[in-house]
Backbone as a printed PyTorch tensor [residue, N CA C, xyz], in Angstrom:
tensor([[[  0.5670,  -0.9300,   0.3780],
         [ -0.0270,  -0.1060,   0.1890],
         [  1.4440,   1.3860,   0.2470]],

        [[  0.3830,   2.2160,  -0.7690],
         [  1.4070,   3.4990,  -0.8380],
         [  0.7530,   4.7600,  -0.3110]],

        [[  0.3240,   5.3880,   0.3400],
         [ -0.6660,   6.3640,   0.8480],
         [ -0.1220,   7.5930,   0.9380]],

        [[ -0.2610,   8.8900,  -0.0120],
         [  0.2400,   9.9690,  -0.5570],
         [ -1.0620,  11.5070,  -0.2410]],

        [[ -0.3980,  11.9250,   0.3510],
         [ -0.8630,  13.4000,   0.5700],
         [ -1.5750,  13.9380,  -0.1850]],

        [[ -2.7770,  14.2510,  -0.9870],
         [ -3.9040,  14.7280,  -1.5350],
         [ -3.2780,  16.3600,  -1.3890]],

        [[ -1.7540,  16.6050,  -2.0800],
         [ -1.4170,  17.7780,  -1.9210],
         [ -0.5870,  18.2390,  -3.2330]],

        [[ -0.6240,  19.0550,  -4.0580],
         [  0.1190,  19.2780,  -5.4300],
         [  1.6880,  18.7320,  -5.1340]],

        [[  2.3740,  17.9300,  -6.0540],
         [  3.3430,  17.3690,  -6.3720],
         [  4.7410,  19.5590,  -6.2020]],

        [[  5.6530,  18.7220,  -5.6840],
         [  6.3430,  20.4520,  -5.2640],
         [  6.7980,  20.9170,  -6.4930]],

        [[  7.3630,  21.7490,  -6.6740],
         [  7.4860,  22.8600,  -7.9500],
         [  8.7250,  22.1940,  -8.5360]],

        [[  8.5320,  21.5730,  -9.9480],
         [  9.4100,  21.4240, -10.4840],
         [  8.7940,  20.0430, -10.9230]],

        [[  8.1740,  18.7980,  -9.9740],
         [  8.1370,  17.6110, -10.1020],
         [  7.1600,  17.6080, -10.9180]],

        [[  6.3960,  17.7750, -10.9520],
         [  5.6800,  17.1280, -12.9950],
         [  5.9090,  17.1000, -13.6490]],

        [[  7.0000,  18.7080, -14.0220],
         [  7.6410,  18.3890, -15.1220],
         [  8.6940,  17.0940, -15.1040]],

        [[  9.1490,  16.5780, -14.1830],
         [ 10.3500,  15.8600, -14.1530],
         [  9.5830,  14.2810, -14.5960]],

        [[  8.5650,  13.8430, -14.1400],
         [  8.0660,  12.7300, -13.9910],
         [  6.7240,  12.2060, -14.5190]],

        [[  6.0600,  13.5190, -15.4020],
         [  4.7220,  13.3210, -15.8310],
         [  5.2170,  13.8850, -17.4560]],

        [[  4.5550,  12.9460, -18.3930],
         [  4.6550,  13.2230, -19.8780],
         [  3.7610,  14.4280, -20.1770]],

        [[  4.1510,  15.2970, -21.1810],
         [  3.0900,  16.8770, -21.6690],
         [  1.8280,  15.9070, -22.0100]],

        [[  1.9330,  14.6630, -22.6770],
         [  0.4400,  14.6700, -22.3840],
         [ -0.2960,  14.2830, -21.3750]],

        [[  0.2080,  13.7680, -20.2520],
         [ -0.3150,  13.2900, -19.0530],
         [ -0.3400,  15.1250, -18.1210]],

        [[  0.6200,  15.5280, -18.5900],
         [  0.6450,  16.9420, -18.2500],
         [ -0.9240,  17.8860, -18.1530]],

        [[ -1.5930,  17.9950, -19.5150],
         [ -2.3690,  18.2750, -19.7130],
         [ -3.7650,  17.8230, -19.4050]],

        [[ -3.2780,  16.4280, -19.6390],
         [ -4.6800,  15.5380, -19.0160],
         [ -5.4340,  15.7010, -17.1390]],

        [[ -3.8390,  16.1050, -17.0650],
         [ -4.1950,  16.6290, -15.6910],
         [ -4.9710,  17.8580, -15.4180]],

        [[ -4.3400,  18.6080, -16.3060],
         [ -4.5130,  20.4120, -16.0340],
         [ -6.4000,  19.9800, -16.1340]],

        [[ -6.5830,  19.7630, -17.5620],
         [ -7.8570,  19.9750, -17.4390],
         [ -9.0280,  18.9470, -16.7490]],

        [[ -8.1750,  18.0280, -15.6930],
         [ -8.8690,  17.0880, -14.3920],
         [ -8.8730,  17.7650, -13.5470]],

        [[ -8.2750,  18.9420, -13.2860],
         [ -8.1990,  19.6010, -12.5660],
         [ -8.9900,  20.7220, -12.5620]],

        [[ -9.7000,  21.2240, -13.7620],
         [-10.3690,  22.3450, -13.9710],
         [-11.4830,  21.6870, -13.5540]],

        [[-12.0750,  20.0580, -13.6840],
         [-13.0880,  19.9670, -13.4780],
         [-13.1410,  19.3780, -11.3250]],

        [[-12.3010,  19.0650, -11.1440],
         [-12.6400,  18.5140, -10.0130],
         [-10.8740,  18.9280,  -8.9990]],

        [[-11.0910,  19.9440,  -8.5580],
         [ -9.9100,  21.2530,  -7.9150],
         [ -9.6010,  20.1260,  -7.4650]],

        [[-10.3510,  18.9770,  -5.9690],
         [-10.5180,  19.2170,  -4.8230],
         [ -8.6020,  17.9870,  -4.7320]],

        [[ -8.8150,  17.4580,  -5.9130],
         [ -7.8370,  16.2610,  -5.6380],
         [ -6.5750,  16.7380,  -7.1360]],

        [[ -5.4190,  16.2770,  -5.6720],
         [ -4.0790,  16.3980,  -6.4000],
         [ -3.8900,  15.3990,  -7.4330]],

        [[ -4.1650,  16.1530,  -9.0270],
         [ -4.3890,  15.2030, -10.2190],
         [ -2.8010,  14.6290, -10.3840]],

        [[ -1.9570,  15.6890, -10.3180],
         [ -0.6890,  15.7220, -10.3510],
         [  0.1300,  14.6330,  -9.2500]],

        [[ -0.0130,  14.5130,  -8.5210],
         [  0.3320,  13.7020,  -7.3990],
         [ -0.5350,  12.2780,  -7.5300]],

        [[ -1.7420,  12.2440,  -8.0460],
         [ -2.3220,  10.8500,  -8.2000],
         [ -1.8570,  10.1920,  -9.5550]],

        [[ -1.3520,  11.2560, -10.3990],
         [ -0.8580,  10.1020, -11.5290],
         [  0.3390,   9.5930, -11.3350]],

        [[  1.2620,  10.3170, -10.5360],
         [  2.6300,   9.6130, -10.1940],
         [  2.9190,   8.6240,  -9.0630]],

        [[  1.8160,   8.7370,  -8.3610],
         [  1.3750,   7.8200,  -7.7590],
         [  1.5790,   6.6590,  -7.9590]],

        [[  0.7470,   6.3360,  -9.2030],
         [ -0.1830,   5.7760,  -9.8550],
         [  1.0420,   4.7510, -10.9330]],

        [[  2.3030,   5.7390, -12.0180],
         [  3.2340,   5.7160, -12.2870],
         [  4.3700,   4.8060, -11.4140]],

        [[  4.4950,   5.4750, -10.2270],
         [  5.2090,   4.7870,  -8.6900],
         [  4.9710,   3.3280,  -8.5480]],

        [[  3.4500,   3.2660,  -8.3730],
         [  3.0390,   1.6670,  -8.0780],
         [  3.4330,   0.7870,  -9.0850]],

        [[  2.9090,   1.3470, -10.2930],
         [  3.5560,   0.5880, -11.3630],
         [  4.7780,  -0.1700, -11.5980]],

        [[  5.8730,   0.8100, -11.5410],
         [  7.1410,   0.9110, -11.6730],
         [  7.3550,  -0.4650, -10.6110]],

        [[  6.6840,   0.3480,  -9.8240],
         [  7.3650,  -0.9200,  -8.1760],
         [  6.6560,  -2.6830,  -8.1610]],

        [[  5.7200,  -2.6330,  -8.5080],
         [  4.9150,  -3.7990,  -9.0520],
         [  5.6710,  -4.2840, -10.3020]],

        [[  6.4530,  -4.1000, -11.7240],
         [  6.5840,  -4.2790, -12.6630],
         [  8.4980,  -4.9640, -12.0140]]])
């Protein structure tokens, strides 16, 4: 299990770990649901897949 805070990633991290297409999607999702830290959620999913691999 991996628990992350529902807070945005620190400055510069999203640019390092998310593809441009992912950043675009995160931005669109945040417009609809600003209560969710989408950048951290996508990062956490990617990290979990990497660890499981």
